[in-house]
N, C-alpha and C positions, 0 to 999 in steps of 0.2 A: 586519333581524333575524329575518325569517320563517324563514330557514334554521335558526336556533337552536331553534325549536319543532319542527322536523322531524328533527333529529339525535338519534340514540339517546343516552340519558343516559350509558351506559357509554362511548361514544366521547368525550363531553365530559369525563368523569372521567379517562379515560386521557390525554387531552390535558393536563389540569390537572396530573396526576401527572408527566408526562414533561417539561413545560415547563422546570422548573429544570435538568434534565439537559441539555436541548437548548441552553439559554442558557449553561451552563457549557462545553459542547463548543464553541460558537461563540466564547466568550471565549478558550479555549485556542488555537483556530485563529487568532484575531486576534493573540494574543501571539506565536505562531510567525511569522506574517506580518511583524509589526513587527521581530522579532528577525532574521529573514533579511534584510529590506529595509534595516535600519539597520546591519547588519554586527556586531551585538553577539553573534551566535552564532558558534561556531567554524566555520571554513571546511568542515571535515569534516562537521559536523552540518548546516550549511546545504546542502551538496551532497546529503546523504542526504535531507533534507526536500524539496528540489526534485525529486529523483528519485522520491520517494513521490508527490508531486503529479503529476508527469508520468505515472507508471504509472496513477494514478487517472483522468486525463482521456483517456489514450490508451495502452491496454495494449501496443500494438505498438511503443512507443518504448523499451520495456525492452530491455536487451541481448539479442542472439540467444544462445541456448544453444550452448555449444561442446562438441564431443565430447571425452571424456577421452582424453588421450594415454596410451600405455603407461607413461610415467614417472608420470603422475598416478595411474594404477591401482596401480602398484607402491608409491607413497608411501602409499596407503590400505590396503596389505596385501592387495590383490586380485591373485591370480595370473591369468595369461593365457598363451595360446600362439597363434601364428599358424598357421593351417591353410593349406597351399599349395593353390591352385586346381588342379583336375584338368584335364589337357590333353585337348582335343578333345571 
């Protein structure tokens, strides 16, 4: 308990203030884990939750970004034109 006498009081107060929020966050995460694991969550929500978890642990597992096709641009109301390459 020697560390307690050396920790600034403001840090102890901040910890005491945030502890209920941290416990609530952990409770919600536990509920999500149980819902995904037990199958009580819709498959769409479960996939979304799992994707969130994967992005958190490894950002490179997220889908690679795809270039917008001319049809995608047109659907968004973005005009475009193709400029031919100059020869030689």
